[in-house]
N, CA, C and O atoms as a GROMACS GRO file, in nm:
protein
  208
    1MET      N    1   0.064  -0.571   1.724
    1MET     CA    2  -0.045  -0.569   1.624
    1MET      C    3  -0.080  -0.426   1.604
    1MET      O    4  -0.063  -0.343   1.693
    2ARG      N    5  -0.132  -0.395   1.483
    2ARG     CA    6  -0.174  -0.262   1.453
    2ARG      C    7  -0.293  -0.271   1.357
    2ARG      O    8  -0.320  -0.376   1.297
    3SER      N    9  -0.360  -0.162   1.344
    3SER     CA   10  -0.476  -0.156   1.249
    3SER      C   11  -0.446  -0.043   1.156
    3SER      O   12  -0.386   0.058   1.194
    4PRO      N   13  -0.489  -0.059   1.032
    4PRO     CA   14  -0.475   0.033   0.933
    4PRO      C   15  -0.569   0.156   0.952
    4PRO      O   16  -0.689   0.140   0.973
    5ILE      N   17  -0.516   0.272   0.946
    5ILE     CA   18  -0.598   0.392   0.951
    5ILE      C   19  -0.588   0.481   0.819
    5ILE      O   20  -0.646   0.589   0.810
    6GLY      N   21  -0.512   0.429   0.723
    6GLY     CA   22  -0.500   0.492   0.590
    6GLY      C   23  -0.374   0.576   0.590
    6GLY      O   24  -0.322   0.624   0.690
    7LEU      N   25  -0.333   0.587   0.464
    7LEU     CA   26  -0.216   0.680   0.433
    7LEU      C   27  -0.258   0.823   0.402
    7LEU      O   28  -0.368   0.844   0.349
    8ASP      N   29  -0.178   0.919   0.432
    8ASP     CA   30  -0.222   1.056   0.411
    8ASP      C   31  -0.215   1.085   0.258
    8ASP      O   32  -0.112   1.125   0.206
    9LEU      N   33  -0.325   1.064   0.192
    9LEU     CA   34  -0.338   1.085   0.037
    9LEU      C   35  -0.411   1.208   0.010
    9LEU      O   36  -0.429   1.245  -0.107
   10GLY      N   37  -0.456   1.280   0.119
   10GLY     CA   38  -0.531   1.395   0.088
   10GLY      C   39  -0.675   1.372   0.063
   10GLY      O   40  -0.739   1.455  -0.002
   11ALA      N   41  -0.733   1.256   0.116
   11ALA     CA   42  -0.871   1.215   0.081
   11ALA      C   43  -0.968   1.318   0.125
   11ALA      O   44  -0.943   1.386   0.225
   12ARG      N   45  -1.079   1.335   0.056
   12ARG     CA   46  -1.178   1.424   0.082
   12ARG      C   47  -1.314   1.355   0.094
   12ARG      O   48  -1.408   1.418   0.142
   13THR      N   49  -1.332   1.229   0.052
   13THR     CA   50  -1.456   1.154   0.060
   13THR      C   51  -1.433   1.029   0.134
   13THR      O   52  -1.318   0.989   0.152
   14PRO      N   53  -1.543   0.960   0.181
   14PRO     CA   54  -1.533   0.831   0.238
   14PRO      C   55  -1.468   0.726   0.142
   14PRO      O   56  -1.394   0.638   0.185
   15GLU      N   57  -1.498   0.739   0.018
   15GLU     CA   58  -1.441   0.646  -0.082
   15GLU      C   59  -1.294   0.656  -0.095
   15GLU      O   60  -1.223   0.556  -0.104
   16GLU      N   61  -1.249   0.775  -0.095
   16GLU     CA   62  -1.098   0.811  -0.104
   16GLU      C   63  -1.038   0.756   0.022
   16GLU      O   64  -0.932   0.692   0.017
   17THR      N   65  -1.099   0.777   0.133
   17THR     CA   66  -1.036   0.713   0.258
   17THR      C   67  -1.034   0.575   0.257
   17THR      O   68  -0.938   0.518   0.309
   18ALA      N   69  -1.133   0.503   0.200
   18ALA     CA   70  -1.133   0.359   0.183
   18ALA      C   71  -1.015   0.318   0.094
   18ALA      O   72  -0.947   0.220   0.128
   19VAL      N   73  -0.986   0.388  -0.017
   19VAL     CA   74  -0.874   0.354  -0.101
   19VAL      C   75  -0.752   0.365  -0.022
   19VAL      O   76  -0.664   0.279  -0.031
   20SER      N   77  -0.741   0.468   0.057
   20SER     CA   78  -0.616   0.487   0.149
   20SER      C   79  -0.599   0.371   0.242
   20SER      O   80  -0.487   0.321   0.254
   21ILE      N   81  -0.706   0.323   0.312
   21ILE     CA   82  -0.688   0.213   0.402
   21ILE      C   83  -0.661   0.084   0.324
   21ILE      O   84  -0.580   0.002   0.369
   22THR      N   85  -0.722   0.064   0.213
   22THR     CA   86  -0.694  -0.058   0.126
   22THR      C   87  -0.550  -0.059   0.091
   22THR      O   88  -0.485  -0.163   0.101
   23ALA      N   89  -0.496   0.057   0.049
   23ALA     CA   90  -0.357   0.063   0.007
   23ALA      C   91  -0.262   0.032   0.125
   23ALA      O   92  -0.156  -0.027   0.104
   24GLU      N   93  -0.297   0.067   0.234
   24GLU     CA   94  -0.215   0.039   0.360
   24GLU      C   95  -0.217  -0.108   0.392
   24GLU      O   96  -0.113  -0.162   0.430
   25ILE      N   97  -0.328  -0.173   0.378
   25ILE     CA   98  -0.352  -0.314   0.398
   25ILE      C   99  -0.259  -0.396   0.295
   25ILE      O  100  -0.184  -0.487   0.330
   26ILE      N  101  -0.272  -0.353   0.173
   26ILE     CA  102  -0.193  -0.421   0.067
   26ILE      C  103  -0.046  -0.404   0.091
   26ILE      O  104   0.029  -0.502   0.085
   27ALA      N  105  -0.001  -0.278   0.119
   27ALA     CA  106   0.147  -0.257   0.148
   27ALA      C  107   0.194  -0.343   0.259
   27ALA      O  108   0.302  -0.401   0.251
   28GLN      N  109   0.114  -0.354   0.368
   28GLN     CA  110   0.149  -0.432   0.488
   28GLN      C  111   0.158  -0.575   0.453
   28GLN      O  112   0.252  -0.644   0.492
   29ALA      N  113   0.057  -0.625   0.376
   29ALA     CA  114   0.055  -0.772   0.344
   29ALA      C  115   0.171  -0.813   0.245
   29ALA      O  116   0.210  -0.930   0.244
   30HIS      N  117   0.222  -0.726   0.168
   30HIS     CA  118   0.323  -0.760   0.072
   30HIS      C  119   0.459  -0.690   0.098
   30HIS      O  120   0.542  -0.681   0.008
   31GLN      N  121   0.481  -0.642   0.219
   31GLN     CA  122   0.599  -0.568   0.265
   31GLN      C  123   0.632  -0.451   0.166
   31GLN      O  124   0.745  -0.431   0.123
   32GLY      N  125   0.530  -0.382   0.135
   32GLY     CA  126   0.564  -0.258   0.056
   32GLY      C  127   0.636  -0.154   0.131
   32GLY      O  128   0.627  -0.154   0.254
   33THR      N  129   0.706  -0.069   0.071
   33THR     CA  130   0.784   0.032   0.137
   33THR      C  131   0.708   0.158   0.158
   33THR      O  132   0.735   0.230   0.254
   34GLY      N  133   0.610   0.190   0.069
   34GLY     CA  134   0.531   0.308   0.073
   34GLY      C  135   0.605   0.425   0.003
   34GLY      O  136   0.554   0.537   0.002
   35HIS      N  137   0.724   0.399  -0.056
   35HIS     CA  138   0.800   0.503  -0.114
   35HIS      C  139   0.742   0.535  -0.254
   35HIS      O  140   0.695   0.445  -0.324
   36PRO      N  141   0.747   0.659  -0.294
   36PRO     CA  142   0.697   0.692  -0.432
   36PRO      C  143   0.777   0.613  -0.536
   36PRO      O  144   0.899   0.601  -0.526
   37LEU      N  145   0.708   0.560  -0.635
   37LEU     CA  146   0.773   0.486  -0.749
   37LEU      C  147   0.877   0.560  -0.820
   37LEU      O  148   0.972   0.502  -0.871
   38THR      N  149   0.859   0.696  -0.824
   38THR     CA  150   0.965   0.783  -0.897
   38THR      C  151   1.100   0.774  -0.822
   38THR      O  152   1.204   0.804  -0.880
   39ARG      N  153   1.098   0.734  -0.698
   39ARG     CA  154   1.223   0.726  -0.619
   39ARG      C  155   1.277   0.585  -0.604
   39ARG      O  156   1.369   0.560  -0.527
   40THR      N  157   1.216   0.490  -0.682
   40THR     CA  158   1.269   0.359  -0.676
   40THR      C  159   1.325   0.316  -0.812
   40THR      O  160   1.308   0.384  -0.913
   41THR      N  161   1.392   0.202  -0.809
   41THR     CA  162   1.455   0.149  -0.941
   41THR      C  163   1.407   0.002  -0.957
   41THR      O  164   1.360  -0.061  -0.863
   42GLY      N  165   1.419  -0.042  -1.068
   42GLY     CA  166   1.380  -0.184  -1.100
   42GLY      C  167   1.235  -0.204  -1.115
   42GLY      O  168   1.161  -0.105  -1.113
   43PRO      N  169   1.187  -0.324  -1.131
   43PRO     CA  170   1.045  -0.350  -1.157
   43PRO      C  171   0.953  -0.312  -1.052
   43PRO      O  172   0.987  -0.320  -0.934
   44ILE      N  173   0.832  -0.268  -1.090
   44ILE     CA  174   0.741  -0.224  -0.987
   44ILE      C  175   0.644  -0.342  -0.938
   44ILE      O  176   0.574  -0.332  -0.837
   45HIS      N  177   0.648  -0.444  -1.011
   45HIS     CA  178   0.571  -0.573  -0.966
   45HIS      C  179   0.663  -0.673  -0.921
   45HIS      O  180   0.762  -0.705  -0.987
   46ARG      N  181   0.633  -0.723  -0.809
   46ARG     CA  182   0.718  -0.834  -0.752
   46ARG      C  183   0.667  -0.970  -0.801
   46ARG      O  184   0.548  -0.987  -0.830
   47THR      N  185   0.756  -1.064  -0.809
   47THR     CA  186   0.720  -1.195  -0.849
   47THR      C  187   0.635  -1.255  -0.734
   47THR      O  188   0.680  -1.248  -0.620
   48PRO      N  189   0.516  -1.314  -0.756
   48PRO     CA  190   0.438  -1.367  -0.651
   48PRO      C  191   0.516  -1.486  -0.586
   48PRO      O  192   0.587  -1.562  -0.653
   49THR      N  193   0.500  -1.498  -0.461
   49THR     CA  194   0.557  -1.616  -0.389
   49THR      C  195   0.456  -1.714  -0.361
   49THR      O  196   0.343  -1.675  -0.334
   50VAL      N  197   0.485  -1.841  -0.366
   50VAL     CA  198   0.388  -1.946  -0.342
   50VAL      C  199   0.396  -1.984  -0.201
   50VAL      O  200   0.504  -2.018  -0.153
   51THR      N  201   0.283  -1.980  -0.129
   51THR     CA  202   0.275  -2.018   0.007
   51THR      C  203   0.189  -2.139   0.024
   51THR      O  204   0.092  -2.154  -0.050
   52SER      N  205   0.217  -2.228   0.118
   52SER     CA  206   0.143  -2.347   0.134
   52SER      C  207   0.050  -2.340   0.253
   52SER      O  208  -0.021  -2.436   0.281
   0.00000   0.00000   0.00000
C-alpha cells in the first residue's frame, strides 16, 4: 500500500500541491503512466470500463 504525496510539478502554493496529489490519485486509479502526452501516441482519453 502507498499514499500519494504528489507529483513534482513545481508547486508553490497549497492549492497547487493539492492538484499534484489529485493527479497522482487519478493516475493510480486509472493505471496512468505519468508520461508527458507529447511522448505518447494514440488517443489521450481511454474508453471507460464498466465495473460491477
